[in-house]
N, C-alpha and C positions, 0 to 999 in steps of 0.2 A: 372861594370862601371870603366873605367881607372881612374887614379889619377887626370888627368886634369879636367875631368867632376866632380869628387868628389870635387875638389877645387872650381869649379864654383858653386856648390850647397851648399857651406858652409853658415850656418845661421850667423846672426850677434851677437847672444847671446853666452855667454860662454858655453862650452860644458864640460862634465865630463872628467877628466884626468886620462886615463890608467887604470881605474877599471870598472868592470861590475856593473850594477845597480841590487842591490839585495834588493827587496822591498815586504816583506810579507804584505798581507792585514790584517786589523784589526782582532784579534781573536774574535770569536763569544762568547767566554767564558764570562759568566756575573760576574765573581769574584770568590773568594774562597768559595767552598761549594755550588755554584749554580748548579741547576739541570734543564736541558732542554731536551725535546723529540727531536729526531732526525728530525722529520718533522717540528718542530717549530724553529729550529736553525737559527740564523742570519749569515751573512757573505757573502762572494762572491762565486758563483758557480764556479766550476772549468772550465767551458766553457767560463765564463766572463774573467777569468785572462788571457786566451790566446789572446782575443781582446785587453785587456789593454797592454799586453806585446808588441804586434804588434804596437800599437799606440805610445808607449814609444820609440821603435826603430825608427819609422818614425821621432819622434820629436827630439831626442837626438843623434841618430846615434851610440848608445852604445849597446852592447850585454845586454840582460835583462833577469834576473831570478826573476820571481815574484811568490809567493805562497800564498795559502790560508790554514789557520789553520784548522785542522780536530780533534775535540776532541775524546777522547775515550769514547765509548757508555756506558752509565751507566748500561746496561745489561750485559756488557763484561769488568768487572774491570780489567781483566789481560791485556787488550790492552793498547797502549800507545798513546799519542798525537802525531799526525804526521802533516806535511805540504806537500801539493800537489803543485808541482812546474810546471809552464809552462815557457819554455825557447824560446827566439828568438835571432839569432845571426846576425853578419855582415860578409861581405866576409872575413875578416882576422880572424874571431873567429869561429871555427869549433865546433858546438854545441855537436854533438854526441861524438867527441873525448873528449870534456870537461867533459861530465857526465860519460864517460868511463875511465877517468883519475883516476888512482888508489886511491889517497887520497880523491877523491869524490865518487868513486864507492864503496869504502869500508864502508861508512857511510850512504849510501842510500839504499832504498829498490827497488822495481821494477821501470823499467824506459826504455826509448828508445828514438830514434829520427833519424834525419839526419843531414846534415851540417848546414841547416838554422833554424831548429826547433826541439824541443823535449820536453819531460816532465818526471817526476819522482815523487816519494813520499820519505820521509825521516822523521825519528824521529825528533820532534821539538827540542829536547835537543841537536841535532848536528848542529844547525844553525851557530854558531860561526866556527865550524870546516869546514863547507861548504864555508864560507867566505875565510878561510885561503887557502884551497884547490883550489879555483877559482883564488885567487891572485897568487899562484904558477904557475897555468896553464898559466895565462896571461903572466907572466914573462917568462915562458919556450917557449911560442910561439912568444915572443917579440912583444906583443901588445903595440903600441906607442901611445902617446897623439894625434898624427896627425890622427890616425885611427878613433878616436872618434869624429864623426861629422855626422850630417844628410845627408842622401844619396838621392838625387833626380836624377832620370833618365830622361834626356832631350832628347826629340825627334828631335826638330829643333830649330835653332836660327832664330829669325825674328825681324824686325823693328815693334815698336808698331803702327806706321802708317799703317801697312799692316792688322791690326786686323779689321774685319768687319763682317757683318751679312752673307755675302757670304761664308767667311772662316767657320763660325760657322756652317752653313748649310752643308758644305762640310764634317766637322768633324762629323756631326750627321749621315752621311751616314755610319760611322764605328760602329755604335750602333747595338746590345747592347754591351756596355762595362762593364767590371768587371773583375774577376779573369781570367787570360790568355789572356785578350784583354783590356788592361788598356786605360783610356782616354789619348789622345795626350797630351804631356807636352811641352809647348813653353818656350823659353828663350829670353829675351830682356835686352840689356846692357845700362847703362847710362841713365836711365829713370829719368825724373824730377818729383818730388812729388809736386803737386800744393796745396793740402791740405791733412789733415789727422786727425783722431780722433779715440778714443776708444769707442766702442758702446757696449751695452748689459746690462743686469740686474744683480744685486747681484755680485757674484764673477766671473762670466763668462763674459769675455770682448772680442770683436772682434775688429780688426783693419780694419777701413774703409779709403780707399785712393781715391784720384782723381789724375790721372796721365797725364802728357802731352805726347800727341801722335806726336807732331810736327805739326800737322794741326787740332788739337783741343784736347779735354780731354776725358778720359775714366775712369770709376768707377772700383775699385777693392776692394775685401774683403779677408782678411786673418782670417779664423775662429780661435777663441780662442788665437789670438796673441795680444790682447789688451795691455798686459804687456809690450810689445816692443815699445809702442808709447812714444816719437816720434822716428821714423826711420830717417836716414839721408836724406837730400833733393836731393840727387842723389843716385839711387840704381840700382843694377842688380837684375832681378827678374825671377823666374820660375813660371809658372801658367798654369791653364786650362781655357778653355772658358765655359761660362755659359750664358744662356738667362735670362735677367732680364725683367720681365713684370711688368709694372706699368700702371694701368687703361688700356687704349686701346693701349698702345705703348710697343713694345718689342725692347730691345737694347742688346748689347754684354756687359757682365761684366767679369772681371777676377777673378778667384778663385786662389789666390796667395798660393803657397806651398813652396816657398823658397825666402829668401831676403838676400842680402849682400850689404854693401856699395860699390858704383860703383868703378870699377877699370879702366875705360875708360875716365876719367874726361878731360885728355889732349886734346882729339880730338874735344871737344866741345867749347873750349875757344874763338875760332875765332868768334863764333856766338853771344858771350856775348857783352853786351854794357856797357861802363864805365860811371859812375856818380860821379862827385866830390862832396864831403861833407864838409860842414863847421861844425866843431865839436870841442869845446875847453873844455878841462878838467877843473874841478873846482878848484879855487884857495884853498890854505891851509887855514884850519879852525884854527883861533888863540883863539877863545873863545868858550867854549863848554857849552851849555845851559843845564838847567834842564827840564826833561820831566814829563808831567802830563796829564791825560785824561781831555778833555775839560769839560765834565760833572761834574768833581770834582774840577775844577779850582775855586779860589776865586773870588767873585764878589764885586765891579766891576773889570774887568780885567785891568791890568796895562796899561798905555800909555807911549809913542807912541806905537801903536800896527800895526803889518802887517797881513792883512787877505789874506789867499791863499787857492787855492783849487778848484776843479771842481765844478761849479755851487755854488760858495760861496754866501751866502746872504748878500750883503753889506749894505742892508737897516736895518739889525738887529744890527749893530755895529755903535755906534755914537762917536763923539769926534775926538781925534787925531789918525785916522785910514787911513792907505794906503792899497791899494789892489794890489795883484799879484806881482808887482816889488818893491823891496825896493829902496828908494831913496839914491843916492850917499851921502856919509859922514854923514848919519843919523844913529844912533844907536838905536835900537828898544828895548823896555822893553820885549816884547813878540811877538811871531808869533802864529796865530791860524791857524792850518792846518785843514781846513774843510774836506779835503781829503788829503791823501799823494800825493806828486808830482808824475809824471809819471815814474821817475826813482830815483835811489839813487844819481846819478850825479846832477840832479835838486835840490834834498834836500841838498847836500853839497853847490851848489852855493847859495841857500837862506840863510844857516847858516853862511857862510864864509862873505857874503855881509851885511847881516842884523845884525850881531853880537847880538842876542837876549839873554836876561837873562833866558827866560822861552820859552818853545814850548808847547802849548796845543793842543793835537791831538784829532780830532773828529772821529766819528765812521762811516762816510759817505763812500760809495764805488762808484767810477766812473764806468759808464757803459763800458763794453768791446765790441768792434765791433767783428763780424765774420771775418774769413780770407777773404772771397769774398768781404765784405764791404770795408776792408782796401785796397785790391788789386784795387777796384773801385776808391777809393779816390786817390790813387797814380796815377793811369791812367788818372785822370781828371787834373793832374798838368801840362800836356804837357811837360813831362820829356825829350822828345827828343830834345826840343829847350832850355832846361834849363842849364845854365853854371855850376851852383852849387845849392846845397840844404842846407839850414840852418837846421841842423838836430834837435838841441835843441829847436829852436823856433817852428818848425813844431810839434815836440813831445809835447810841452806844449799846442799849439793851438788845437790839436786833443786829447790830454791827452792819448798819446800812448807812450810807452817807445822807445827810440832811437833803441834798439836792435830789437824790433818788426818791426819797420819801415824798418830797413836794411834787416831782414829776408824776408819782403814781397817784397822789391826791388829785392833781389837775386832770389826769386821765379819767378819774372817777367823777368829775364834774364839779370839783371844788375850787374856789378862787382862794389863793393864799398870798399875803403880803410878803413876798419873797423874791429874790432875783430870778431873772429868766433862767430856765432850765432846758435841757435837751429833752426829747421824748425818753420815756422810761428806759427803753432798749439802749439809747445812747448813754444815759447816766450809769447804767449797769456796766456798759463797756468801759467807760471813764473810771469806775471804781476798780475793775479788773487791772487796768493799767496803773492806777494809784497804788495798788497792793504790790505790784511789781516793780516800782520805781527803783532806780539805782541809788544807793547810799550817798554818793558824791552829790547827786542832784537834790536829795533831801537837805543835805547841809547847806547847799547853795541857796536853797529857797528861803532859808532862815537868816541869812546874812543881811 
């Protein structure tokens, strides 16, 4: 694949810089003095490490040397511990030349291979010498950091709006696909991410996406890519087509094999709609309160008192108590935060205006909407005919952070004069963390 397509297939995660991946699997040895029969030994079979090496090359685009320890058998005490290596390369790194390179060949035992793959065994004691020999070989062959990136062979560039069941059925005529007849790989540029989330159990997470096709939406899945969530809200993607069957319905789903941040953003700006926002930063705080958990606060609570928070129970607090908004020119002895405000800016407004001596923080958590619900709420506002949107008021009314609202607006195709935001799923996750922030961190943020 030429360098242009290699650049197109670059993943968004950082890649190794200029060195091969040298990763022996865990030794099956049970410790000093342990004895195990050969048939009972644990560890990776040498056939498995070849599969793992291939997957690592696909994932990181680096040459991979991966080995499995093989202990000396107890019946042959004159033998030495060895490592059996499986090797996979990239176009710029010739595997056979690497293992025939004299500093490597002189420390290994039997082995062989070709340009793209190979294998050999080596005394385990020579592992550090192998690392040094491979570094020298990489330097001699002028392996550059720009060579270390995932390689995706793209068959055709298409618009996402062209993806259909008919196209999937045409691709099925190429079956059976496998070694020597790979699945067709499609490439689409500047695709808008409508929603995204990491799915899966335990430590294995997958990245599930909903993408805008221009005339609807389509689902996509990137296996074992949950760690990259959230991805940018505009992406270039490489993918295969899959049939997704749910109950009696079959639809097309994308199996994503490559993602990068979109490079064709300028071409889509004409289709975006501008929306004016009213958003005032908080005034300067001149009086810093003391923080305390509500359940540990003295009783009765000092007055005058400001009660604030999502679903705050006004009937439980009697006396000189105001709710939600502080009155002008009134200094409050305390604020009860039944929940945190929807953003740090809202909190700054409260403190700067109410000037409390104390803040008593409750442990309640506001409910968070899904991305779909927030999209629907915004679309119900008749945004097309709205001159401007009061962002802070709407955020408090819905108990959603301003940045989450802006992220949702941008996903709906609006441009807003506001700071950069994460994709909406990322902003909702940030809100969840905000509502659960520790009280000592809150106090430190305001110092």
